[in-house]
DOFITI-404230 format. One record per atom (N, C-alpha, C): residue number from 1; residue in three letters; atom name; z, x, y. Coordinates in Angstrom, 1 decimal. Each point is the difference from the previous one (the first is absolute). Layout:
<sites>
nr, rest, atom, Z, X, Y
NUM, ALA, CA, Z, X, Y
...
</sites>
This chain:
<sites>
nr, rest, atom, Z, X, Y
1, MET, N, 75.5, -50.9, -54.5
1, MET, CA, -1.2, 0.7, -0.6
1, MET, C, 0.3, 0.2, -1.5
2, ASP, N, -0.9, -0.4, -0.8
2, ASP, CA, 0.2, 0.1, -1.5
2, ASP, C, -0.2, 1.4, -0.5
3, ASN, N, 0.3, 0.2, -1.2
3, ASN, CA, -0.1, 1.4, -0.6
3, ASN, C, -1.4, 0.5, -0.1
4, ASP, N, -1.0, -0.9, 0.0
4, ASP, CA, -1.4, 0.4, -0.2
4, ASP, C, -0.7, 0.3, 1.3
5, SER, N, 0.7, -0.2, 1.1
5, SER, CA, -0.6, 0.2, 1.3
5, SER, C, 0.4, 1.5, 0.5
6, PRO, N, -1.0, 0.6, 0.7
6, PRO, CA, 0.3, 1.3, 0.5
6, PRO, C, 1.1, -0.1, 1.1
7, SER, N, 0.8, 1.0, 0.1
7, SER, CA, 1.1, 0.0, 1.0
7, SER, C, -0.7, 0.1, 1.4
8, ARG, N, 0.7, -0.3, 1.1
8, ARG, CA, -0.6, 0.1, 1.3
8, ARG, C, -0.5, 1.4, 0.3
9, ARG, N, 0.7, 1.0, -0.5
9, ARG, CA, -0.4, 1.4, 0.3
9, ARG, C, -1.3, 0.3, -0.7
10, GLN, N, -0.4, -0.8, -1.0
10, GLN, CA, -1.2, 0.2, -0.7
10, GLN, C, -1.1, -0.8, 0.4
11, LEU, N, 0.1, -0.7, 1.2
11, LEU, CA, -1.1, -0.7, 0.6
11, LEU, C, -0.5, 0.7, 1.2
12, ASP, N, -1.2, 0.2, 0.1
12, ASP, CA, -0.6, 0.7, 1.1
12, ASP, C, 0.2, -0.8, 1.2
13, TYR, N, 0.6, 0.6, 1.1
13, TYR, CA, 0.3, -0.8, 1.2
13, TYR, C, -1.2, -0.5, 0.7
14, LEU, N, -1.1, 0.6, -0.1
14, LEU, CA, -1.2, -0.4, 0.7
14, LEU, C, -0.8, -1.1, -0.7
15, THR, N, -0.2, 0.1, -1.3
15, THR, CA, -0.8, -0.9, -0.7
15, THR, C, 0.8, -1.1, -0.8
16, GLY, N, 1.2, 0.3, -0.2
16, GLY, CA, 0.8, -0.9, -0.8
16, GLY, C, -0.2, 0.1, -1.5
17, LEU, N, -0.8, 1.0, -0.4
17, LEU, CA, -0.4, 0.2, -1.4
17, LEU, C, 1.1, 0.9, -0.6
18, PRO, N, 0.2, -0.1, -1.3
18, PRO, CA, 0.8, 1.0, -0.7
18, PRO, C, -0.6, 1.4, 0.1
19, THR, N, 0.9, 1.0, 0.0
19, THR, CA, -0.4, 1.4, 0.2
19, THR, C, -0.3, 0.7, -1.3
20, ARG, N, -0.4, 1.2, 0.1
20, ARG, CA, -0.2, 0.9, -1.1
20, ARG, C, 1.3, 0.1, -0.9
21, ALA, N, 1.1, 0.1, 0.7
21, ALA, CA, 1.3, 0.0, -0.7
21, ALA, C, 0.3, -1.2, -0.8
22, ALA, N, -0.4, -1.2, 0.6
22, ALA, CA, 0.2, -1.2, -0.7
22, ALA, C, -1.0, -0.1, -1.3
23, LEU, N, -1.2, 0.5, 0.2
23, LEU, CA, -0.9, 0.1, -1.2
23, LEU, C, 0.6, 0.8, -1.1
24, THR, N, 0.5, 1.2, 0.4
24, THR, CA, 0.6, 0.9, -1.0
24, THR, C, 1.1, -0.8, -0.8
25, GLU, N, 0.9, -0.5, 0.8
25, GLU, CA, 1.2, -0.8, -0.6
25, GLU, C, -0.5, -1.1, -0.8
26, ASP, N, -0.9, -0.8, 0.5
26, ASP, CA, -0.5, -1.2, -0.7
26, ASP, C, -0.6, 0.4, -1.3
27, PHE, N, -0.8, 1.1, 0.0
27, PHE, CA, -0.7, 0.4, -1.3
27, PHE, C, 1.1, 0.5, -1.0
28, GLU, N, 0.9, 0.8, 0.5
28, GLU, CA, 1.0, 0.7, -0.9
28, GLU, C, 0.9, -1.1, -0.6
29, ARG, N, 0.3, -1.0, 0.7
29, ARG, CA, 0.9, -1.1, -0.6
29, ARG, C, -0.7, -1.1, -0.6
30, GLY, N, -1.4, 0.1, -0.1
30, GLY, CA, -0.8, -0.9, -0.7
30, GLY, C, 0.0, -1.4, 0.6
31, ALA, N, 0.0, 0.0, 1.4
31, ALA, CA, 0.1, -1.3, 0.7
31, ALA, C, -1.3, -0.8, 0.0
32, PHE, N, -1.1, 0.6, -0.4
32, PHE, CA, -1.2, -0.7, -0.2
32, PHE, C, -0.8, 0.4, -1.2
33, ASP, N, -0.8, -0.9, -0.5
33, ASP, CA, -0.8, 0.3, -1.2
33, ASP, C, -1.4, 0.3, 0.5
34, ALA, N, -0.3, 1.2, 0.5
34, ALA, CA, -1.3, 0.3, 0.6
34, ALA, C, -1.0, 0.5, -1.0
35, SER, N, -1.2, -0.3, 0.2
35, SER, CA, -1.1, 0.4, -0.8
35, SER, C, -0.9, 1.0, 0.7
36, HIS, N, 0.0, -0.1, 1.4
36, HIS, CA, -0.9, 0.8, 0.8
36, HIS, C, 0.7, 0.5, 1.2
37, VAL, N, -0.5, 1.1, 0.6
37, VAL, CA, 0.4, 0.5, 1.3
37, VAL, C, -1.2, 0.4, 0.8
38, ALA, N, 0.0, -0.3, 1.3
38, ALA, CA, -1.1, 0.3, 0.8
38, ALA, C, 0.5, 0.9, 1.2
39, TYR, N, -0.7, 1.0, 0.4
39, TYR, CA, 0.2, 0.8, 1.2
39, TYR, C, -0.9, -0.6, 1.0
40, ILE, N, 0.6, -0.4, 1.2
40, ILE, CA, -0.8, -0.6, 1.0
40, ILE, C, 0.2, 0.8, 1.3
41, ASP, N, -1.1, 0.3, 0.7
41, ASP, CA, 0.0, 0.8, 1.2
41, ASP, C, -0.8, -0.7, 1.1
42, LEU, N, 0.5, -0.1, 1.2
42, LEU, CA, -0.7, -0.7, 1.1
42, LEU, C, -1.0, 1.0, 0.5
43, ASN, N, -1.3, -0.5, 0.1
43, ASN, CA, -1.1, 0.9, 0.4
43, ASN, C, 0.0, 0.3, 1.5
44, THR, N, 0.1, -0.9, 0.8
44, THR, CA, -0.3, 0.2, 1.4
44, THR, C, 1.3, 0.0, 0.9
45, PHE, N, 1.2, 0.1, -0.7
45, PHE, CA, 1.2, -0.1, 0.7
45, PHE, C, 0.2, 1.2, 0.9
46, GLY, N, -0.4, 1.2, -0.4
46, GLY, CA, 0.2, 1.2, 0.9
46, GLY, C, -0.7, -0.1, 1.3
47, SER, N, -1.3, -0.5, 0.0
47, SER, CA, -0.7, -0.1, 1.2
47, SER, C, 0.6, -1.1, 0.9
48, LEU, N, 0.4, -1.1, -0.6
48, LEU, CA, 0.7, -1.1, 0.8
48, LEU, C, 1.2, 0.6, 0.7
49, ASN, N, 0.8, 0.7, -0.8
49, ASN, CA, 1.3, 0.6, 0.6
49, ASN, C, -0.4, 1.0, 1.1
50, GLN, N, -1.0, 0.8, -0.2
50, GLN, CA, -0.4, 1.0, 1.1
50, GLN, C, -0.5, -0.7, 1.2
51, GLU, N, -0.9, -1.0, -0.2
51, GLU, CA, -0.6, -0.7, 1.2
51, GLU, C, 1.0, -0.9, 0.7
52, LEU, N, 0.8, -0.7, -0.7
52, LEU, CA, 0.9, -1.0, 0.7
52, LEU, C, 1.4, 0.4, 0.1
53, GLY, N, 0.4, 1.1, -0.7
53, GLY, CA, 1.4, 0.4, 0.1
53, GLY, C, 0.9, -0.4, -1.2
54, ASN, N, 1.1, 0.7, 0.0
54, ASN, CA, 1.0, -0.3, -1.1
54, ASN, C, 0.5, -1.4, -0.1
55, ASP, N, 0.2, -0.6, 1.2
55, ASP, CA, 0.5, -1.4, 0.0
55, ASP, C, -1.0, -1.0, -0.6
56, ALA, N, -1.3, 0.3, 0.3
56, ALA, CA, -1.0, -0.9, -0.6
56, ALA, C, 0.0, 0.3, -1.5
57, GLY, N, 0.1, 1.3, -0.4
57, GLY, CA, 0.0, 0.3, -1.4
57, GLY, C, 1.2, -0.7, -0.8
58, ASP, N, 1.1, 0.1, 0.7
58, ASP, CA, 1.2, -0.7, -0.6
58, ASP, C, -0.2, -1.5, -0.1
59, SER, N, -0.6, -0.6, 1.0
59, SER, CA, -0.3, -1.4, 0.0
59, SER, C, -1.0, -0.4, -1.2
60, ALA, N, -1.0, 0.9, -0.1
60, ALA, CA, -1.0, -0.3, -1.1
60, ALA, C, 0.7, 0.1, -1.4
61, LEU, N, 0.9, 1.0, -0.1
61, LEU, CA, 0.7, 0.2, -1.3
61, LEU, C, 0.9, -1.2, -0.3
62, ALA, N, 0.6, -0.5, 1.1
62, ALA, CA, 0.9, -1.2, -0.2
62, ALA, C, -0.8, -1.2, -0.5
63, VAL, N, -1.2, -0.2, 0.6
63, VAL, CA, -0.8, -1.1, -0.4
63, VAL, C, -0.5, 0.2, -1.4
64, ILE, N, -0.5, 1.2, -0.3
64, ILE, CA, -0.5, 0.3, -1.4
64, ILE, C, 1.2, -0.2, -1.0
65, GLY, N, 1.2, 0.4, 0.4
65, GLY, CA, 1.2, -0.1, -0.9
65, GLY, C, 0.2, -1.5, -0.3
66, GLY, N, -0.1, -0.9, 1.0
66, GLY, CA, 0.1, -1.4, -0.3
66, GLY, C, -1.0, -0.5, -0.9
67, ARG, N, -1.2, 0.5, 0.1
67, ARG, CA, -1.1, -0.5, -0.9
67, ARG, C, 0.2, 0.5, -1.4
68, CYS, N, 0.6, 1.2, -0.1
68, CYS, CA, 0.3, 0.6, -1.3
68, CYS, C, 1.2, -0.8, -0.7
69, ARG, N, 0.9, -0.4, 0.8
69, ARG, CA, 1.2, -0.8, -0.5
69, ARG, C, -0.4, -1.3, -0.5
70, ALA, N, -1.2, -0.5, 0.4
70, ALA, CA, -0.5, -1.3, -0.5
70, ALA, C, -0.6, 0.0, -1.4
71, VAL, N, -0.1, 1.2, -0.6
71, VAL, CA, -0.5, 0.1, -1.4
71, VAL, C, 1.0, -0.8, -0.9
72, PRO, N, -0.5, -1.0, -0.7
72, PRO, CA, 0.9, -0.8, -0.9
72, PRO, C, 0.8, 0.9, -0.9
73, ALA, N, 1.3, -0.2, -0.2
73, ALA, CA, 0.9, 0.8, -0.8
73, ALA, C, -0.6, 0.0, -1.5
74, ASP, N, -0.6, -1.0, -0.4
74, ASP, CA, -0.6, 0.0, -1.4
74, ASP, C, -1.1, 1.0, -0.1
75, ASP, N, -0.6, 0.4, 1.1
75, ASP, CA, -1.2, 0.9, -0.1
75, ASP, C, 0.5, 1.5, 0.2
76, GLY, N, 1.1, 0.2, 0.7
76, GLY, CA, 0.4, 1.4, 0.2
76, GLY, C, 0.8, 0.1, 1.3
77, VAL, N, 0.4, 1.3, 0.3
77, VAL, CA, 0.7, 0.3, 1.1
77, VAL, C, -0.6, 1.2, 0.7
78, VAL, N, -0.1, -0.1, 1.4
78, VAL, CA, -0.6, 1.1, 0.8
78, VAL, C, 1.2, 0.8, 0.6
79, TYR, N, -0.1, 1.3, -0.1
79, TYR, CA, 1.0, 0.9, 0.5
79, TYR, C, -0.6, 0.9, 1.1
80, ARG, N, 0.7, 0.3, 1.0
80, ARG, CA, -0.5, 1.0, 1.0
80, ARG, C, 0.5, 1.3, -0.4
81, ILE, N, -0.9, 0.9, -0.4
81, ILE, CA, 0.3, 1.3, -0.5
81, ILE, C, 0.3, 0.9, 1.2
82, GLY, N, -0.7, -0.1, 1.1
82, GLY, CA, 0.2, 0.8, 1.2
82, GLY, C, -1.3, 0.0, 0.8
83, GLY, N, 0.1, 0.2, 1.3
83, GLY, CA, -1.1, 0.0, 0.9
83, GLY, C, -0.9, -1.3, -0.2
84, ASP, N, -1.2, 0.3, -0.4
84, ASP, CA, -0.9, -1.1, -0.2
84, ASP, C, -0.4, -0.1, -1.5
85, GLU, N, 1.0, 0.4, -0.9
85, GLU, CA, -0.2, -0.1, -1.4
85, GLU, C, 0.9, -1.0, -0.6
86, PHE, N, -0.6, -0.8, -1.0
86, PHE, CA, 0.7, -1.1, -0.6
86, PHE, C, -0.2, 0.1, -1.5
87, ALA, N, 0.8, -0.7, -0.8
87, ALA, CA, -0.2, -0.1, -1.4
87, ALA, C, 0.1, -1.5, -0.4
88, LEU, N, -0.9, -0.4, -0.8
88, LEU, CA, 0.1, -1.4, -0.6
88, LEU, C, 0.4, 0.2, -1.4
89, VAL, N, 1.1, -0.5, -0.4
89, VAL, CA, 0.4, 0.0, -1.4
89, VAL, C, -0.2, -1.4, -0.5
90, ALA, N, -0.9, -0.1, -0.9
90, ALA, CA, -0.5, -1.3, -0.4
90, ALA, C, 0.1, -0.2, -1.5
91, ARG, N, 0.0, -1.3, -0.4
91, ARG, CA, 0.0, -0.4, -1.4
91, ARG, C, -1.2, -0.9, -0.3
92, GLY, N, -0.3, 0.0, -1.3
92, GLY, CA, -1.1, -0.9, -0.4
92, GLY, C, -1.2, 0.8, -0.5
93, THR, N, -1.0, -0.7, -0.3
93, THR, CA, -1.3, 0.6, -0.6
93, THR, C, -0.6, 0.8, 1.1
94, GLY, N, -0.9, 0.9, -0.4
94, GLY, CA, -0.8, 0.8, 1.0
94, GLY, C, -0.7, -0.9, 1.0
95, ALA, N, -0.6, -1.1, -0.5
95, ALA, CA, -0.7, -1.0, 0.8
95, ALA, C, 0.9, -0.6, 1.0
96, ARG, N, 1.2, -0.4, -0.4
96, ARG, CA, 1.0, -0.6, 0.9
96, ARG, C, 0.4, 1.0, 1.1
97, VAL, N, 0.3, 1.2, -0.4
97, VAL, CA, 0.4, 1.0, 0.9
97, VAL, C, -1.1, 0.3, 1.0
98, ALA, N, -1.2, 0.1, -0.4
98, ALA, CA, -1.2, 0.2, 0.9
98, ALA, C, -0.1, -1.2, 1.0
99, GLU, N, 0.2, -1.2, -0.5
99, GLU, CA, 0.0, -1.1, 0.9
99, GLU, C, 1.1, 0.1, 1.1
100, THR, N, 1.2, 0.3, -0.5
100, THR, CA, 1.1, 0.2, 1.0
100, THR, C, -0.3, 1.1, 1.0
101, LEU, N, -0.5, 1.1, -0.5
101, LEU, CA, -0.3, 1.1, 0.9
101, LEU, C, -1.2, -0.3, 1.0
102, ASN, N, -1.0, -0.7, -0.5
102, ASN, CA, -1.1, -0.4, 0.8
102, ASN, C, 0.5, -1.0, 1.1
103, HIS, N, 0.9, -0.9, -0.3
103, HIS, CA, 0.5, -0.9, 1.0
103, HIS, C, 0.9, 0.7, 1.0
104, LEU, N, 0.8, 1.0, -0.5
104, LEU, CA, 0.9, 0.7, 0.9
104, LEU, C, -0.9, 0.9, 1.0
105, LEU, N, -1.0, 0.7, -0.5
105, LEU, CA, -0.9, 0.7, 0.9
105, LEU, C, -0.7, -0.9, 1.0
106, GLY, N, -0.3, -1.2, -0.4
106, GLY, CA, -0.6, -0.9, 0.9
106, GLY, C, 0.9, -0.5, 1.1
107, GLN, N, 1.3, -0.1, -0.4
107, GLN, CA, 1.0, -0.4, 1.0
107, GLN, C, 0.3, 1.1, 1.0
108, ILE, N, 0.0, 1.2, -0.5
108, ILE, CA, 0.3, 1.2, 0.8
108, ILE, C, -1.1, 0.1, 1.1
109, LYS, N, -1.2, -0.2, -0.3
109, LYS, CA, -1.1, 0.2, 1.0
109, LYS, C, -0.2, -1.1, 0.9
110, LEU, N, 0.8, -1.1, 0.0
110, LEU, CA, -0.2, -1.0, 1.0
110, LEU, C, 0.4, 0.5, 1.4
111, PRO, N, -0.6, -0.5, 1.0
111, PRO, CA, 0.3, 0.5, 1.4
111, PRO, C, 1.5, -0.1, 0.3
112, ILE, N, 0.5, 0.9, 0.7
112, ILE, CA, 1.4, 0.1, 0.4
112, ILE, C, 0.1, -0.4, 1.4
113, PRO, N, 0.5, -1.2, 0.3
113, PRO, CA, 0.0, -0.5, 1.4
113, PRO, C, 0.8, 0.9, 1.0
114, SER, N, 1.1, 0.6, -0.5
114, SER, CA, 0.8, 0.8, 0.9
114, SER, C, -0.6, 1.4, 0.4
115, VAL, N, -1.1, 0.3, -0.7
115, VAL, CA, -0.7, 1.3, 0.4
115, VAL, C, -1.4, -0.3, 0.3
116, ASP, N, -0.3, -0.9, 0.9
116, ASP, CA, -1.3, -0.3, 0.5
116, ASP, C, -0.9, -0.5, -1.1
117, ASN, N, 0.5, -0.7, -1.0
117, ASN, CA, -0.7, -0.5, -1.1
117, ASN, C, -0.8, 1.1, -0.8
118, ARG, N, 0.5, 1.2, 0.1
118, ARG, CA, -0.5, 1.1, -0.8
118, ARG, C, 0.2, -0.4, -1.5
119, CYS, N, -0.9, 0.6, -0.8
119, CYS, CA, 0.1, -0.1, -1.5
119, CYS, C, 0.3, 1.4, -0.6
120, VAL, N, 0.9, 0.0, -1.0
120, VAL, CA, 0.3, 1.2, -0.7
120, VAL, C, -0.4, -0.3, -1.5
121, THR, N, -0.8, 0.8, -0.6
121, THR, CA, -0.4, -0.2, -1.4
121, THR, C, 0.8, 1.0, -0.8
122, ALA, N, -0.1, -0.3, -1.3
122, ALA, CA, 0.8, 0.8, -1.0
122, ALA, C, -0.9, 0.4, -1.2
123, THR, N, 0.3, 1.1, -0.6
123, THR, CA, -0.6, 0.4, -1.2
123, THR, C, 1.1, 0.2, -1.1
124, ALA, N, -0.3, -0.3, -1.2
124, ALA, CA, 1.1, 0.1, -1.0
124, ALA, C, -0.6, 0.6, -1.3
125, GLY, N, 1.0, 0.5, -0.8
125, GLY, CA, -0.3, 0.5, -1.3
125, GLY, C, 1.0, -0.7, -0.9
126, VAL, N, -0.4, -0.6, -1.1
126, VAL, CA, 0.9, -0.7, -0.9
126, VAL, C, -0.1, 0.4, -1.4
127, VAL, N, 1.1, 0.1, -0.7
127, VAL, CA, 0.0, 0.4, -1.4
127, VAL, C, 1.0, -0.8, -0.8
128, GLU, N, -0.2, -0.1, -1.3
128, GLU, CA, 0.9, -0.6, -0.9
128, GLU, C, 1.1, 1.0, -0.3
129, ILE, N, 1.2, -0.5, 0.0
129, ILE, CA, 1.2, 0.8, -0.3
129, ILE, C, 0.0, 0.2, -1.5
130, LEU, N, 0.1, 1.2, -0.5
130, LEU, CA, -0.1, 0.3, -1.4
130, LEU, C, 1.4, 0.1, -0.7
131, GLY, N, 0.2, -0.8, -1.0
131, GLY, CA, 1.2, 0.0, -0.8
131, GLY, C, 1.3, 0.2, 0.8
132, ASP, N, 0.7, 1.1, -0.2
132, ASP, CA, 1.2, 0.4, 0.6
132, ASP, C, -0.2, 0.9, 1.3
133, GLU, N, -1.2, -0.1, 0.5
133, GLU, CA, -0.3, 0.8, 1.2
133, GLU, C, 0.9, -0.2, 1.2
134, ASP, N, 0.4, 1.0, 0.6
134, ASP, CA, 0.8, -0.1, 1.3
134, ASP, C, -1.0, -0.4, 1.1
135, TRP, N, 0.6, -0.8, 0.9
135, TRP, CA, -0.9, -0.5, 1.1
135, TRP, C, -0.6, 1.1, 0.8
136, ARG, N, 0.7, 1.1, 0.2
136, ARG, CA, -0.6, 1.1, 0.7
136, ARG, C, -1.3, 0.6, -0.6
137, SER, N, 0.0, 0.0, -1.3
137, SER, CA, -1.2, 0.5, -0.8
137, SER, C, -1.1, -1.0, 0.2
138, ALA, N, 0.3, -1.3, -0.2
138, ALA, CA, -1.0, -1.0, 0.2
138, ALA, C, -0.5, -0.1, 1.5
139, TYR, N, 0.9, 0.2, 0.9
139, TYR, CA, -0.4, 0.0, 1.4
139, TYR, C, -0.9, 1.2, 0.3
140, HIS, N, 0.3, 1.1, -0.6
140, HIS, CA, -0.8, 1.2, 0.2
140, HIS, C, -1.4, -0.2, -0.5
141, ARG, N, -0.1, -0.7, -1.2
141, ARG, CA, -1.3, -0.3, -0.5
141, ARG, C, -0.8, -1.0, 0.9
142, ALA, N, 0.8, -1.0, 0.5
142, ALA, CA, -0.6, -0.9, 1.0
142, ALA, C, -0.5, 0.7, 1.2
143, HIS, N, 0.8, 1.0, 0.5
143, HIS, CA, -0.5, 0.8, 1.1
143, HIS, C, -1.3, 0.7, -0.3
144, LEU, N, -0.1, 0.5, -1.2
144, LEU, CA, -1.3, 0.7, -0.4
144, LEU, C, -1.1, -1.1, 0.0
145, GLN, N, 0.2, -1.2, -0.4
145, GLN, CA, -1.0, -1.0, 0.0
145, GLN, C, -0.4, -0.4, 1.5
146, PHE, N, 1.1, 0.0, 0.8
146, PHE, CA, -0.3, -0.3, 1.4
146, PHE, C, -0.9, 1.1, 0.6
147, SER, N, 0.3, 1.3, -0.3
147, SER, CA, -0.8, 1.1, 0.5
147, SER, C, -1.4, -0.1, -0.4
148, ALA, N, -0.3, -0.5, -1.2
148, ALA, CA, -1.3, -0.2, -0.5
148, ALA, C, -0.7, -1.1, 0.8
149, GLN, N, 0.7, -1.1, 0.2
149, GLN, CA, -0.5, -1.1, 0.8
149, GLN, C, -0.3, 0.4, 1.4
150, ARG, N, 0.8, 0.8, 0.6
150, ARG, CA, -0.1, 0.4, 1.4
150, ARG, C, -1.3, 0.8, 0.2
151, LEU, N, -0.4, 0.7, -1.1
151, LEU, CA, -1.2, 0.8, 0.1
151, LEU, C, -1.3, -0.9, 0.0
152, LEU, N, 0.2, -1.2, -0.6
152, LEU, CA, -1.1, -1.0, -0.1
152, LEU, C, 0.0, -0.9, 1.2
153, GLY, N, 1.0, 0.0, 0.8
153, GLY, CA, 0.0, -0.8, 1.2
153, GLY, C, 1.5, -0.5, 0.3
154, THR, N, 0.1, -1.0, 0.9
154, THR, CA, 1.3, -0.5, 0.3
154, THR, C, 0.0, -1.5, -0.2
155, ASP, N, 1.2, -0.6, 0.1
155, ASP, CA, 0.1, -1.5, -0.2
155, ASP, C, -0.4, -0.4, -1.4
156, ARG, N, 0.5, 0.8, -1.0
156, ARG, CA, -0.3, -0.3, -1.4
156, ARG, C, 1.1, 0.5, -0.9
157, PHE, N, -0.2, -0.4, -1.3
157, PHE, CA, 0.9, 0.5, -1.1
157, PHE, C, -0.8, 0.1, -1.3
158, ASN, N, 0.5, 0.8, -0.9
158, ASN, CA, -0.7, 0.1, -1.3
158, ASN, C, 0.1, -1.3, -0.8
159, VAL, N, -1.0, -0.3, -0.7
159, VAL, CA, 0.0, -1.2, -0.9
159, VAL, C, 0.7, 0.4, -1.3
160, LEU, N, 0.9, -0.9, -0.4
160, LEU, CA, 0.8, 0.3, -1.2
160, LEU, C, -0.8, -0.3, -1.2
</sites>
């Protein structure tokens, strides 16, 4: 494992995605040149988990994690923050980040064969990281954008 990869303890066992701890470490050591951060929350995951049980929920998260890991490294990195919350740390212009996020949300909502072909949608808030801003501050602002989007509906994100 090279120095730029999260350690095994910083990979979420279920999704294979880097964790919140990995995000903090990556940001603090300047491991990526990010321009934007998005807060992503799964909309219908709670009902899927309640109806089909925790094993089905875990299976859905594993599939969604695989889809998130497929984001090209040049476009960004998806981290599992906890539960059904994720962060996309992306680079590029607002239009490029919007394209990446749109593609990612499209992948997330594809049917999940291991859970009766159920679909899980996601809503996101995305912001540009300001100057020397800490990722937590940018993530908080992205969460506020998410909250505004959720009031307007689901399966969406704010236009940059």
